[in-house]
N, C-alpha and C positions, 0 to 999 in steps of 0.2 A: 561717232554719227556724224553724219555730214550734212551741211545746207541743201537743202532741194535742188539748187542751182549746180550742186556738184556733182549729183548722182549720175547724170549722162557721161561726164567724164570717169566718174567711179568705173561705170560699166565701161567703158572704152578701155580703159587701163587694164581692168579684169580680163577680157578678151585675149590683150598682148600676153598676159602670163604664159610661158613657153612648157611648165610643169604641170601635165595635167590634173595631179593630186592637188596641186595649190590653186590652180583654175577654178577646179568643182567645188573646194572650199570656199573660195571666194564667191562664187557665183551664188550657193547655197547662201552665206551670209548676208550677201548683198540683196537677197531674194524679199525679205521681210521689211527692207526699207525703199524698195522702189516702187514708185506709183505704176497704176495699171499701164500706162502707155510705155513705159520702159519694161515692164515685164514680158512682154511679148518677144522684144529682143534679147532680152537675157535667156528666157526659154531657148531662142532660137541657138544661143551660143552652146547651150548643154550640146547638141547635136555635133557639136566638133570634136567632141569628147571622143576617143577611139576605145577606151575601155570601158565596159559595160558596168563597171564599178564604180569609176568615177561620175558615169552618168547618173547610177542610180543616188549616189551620195549627193550630186548636186539637185537632182530632183526632189529630194527629201522635202528643201528648204522652199520648194515651189509649191508643195501638197496644198497649204492653206487658200493659196490665190489661185488655183488652177480653172476654177469655175468661172473666174472674171476674164480669161482668156477665150479668145477664137482658137480654137484647136480642131484642123481637120482629123476625121476618124484614122486616119494611116499613123497619125502623130499618137493617137491615144492608145492606138494598138503597140506602138514602139514605146510610150510611157509604161504602160502596166507591163510588156514583157520587161523591159529594163528593172523595174521595181521587183518583179517577180525572180 
């Protein structure tokens, strides 16, 4: 658990992880600790994952927080497709 002031840096470092599996796991774990203002950026990072399996893995960590975010309909379709 990191202090709140380090969470933006943690998200930035997570985005730089080259291995998609590791990046997905890191995003999934980080989601529960991020304030709402960082969740949107973290969710955007998920779309950089090429493999559907890794995107769905990362998205699972975001499920409890999706209602707090402003998500366009096209992204909702993508989220539902990835999770299906």
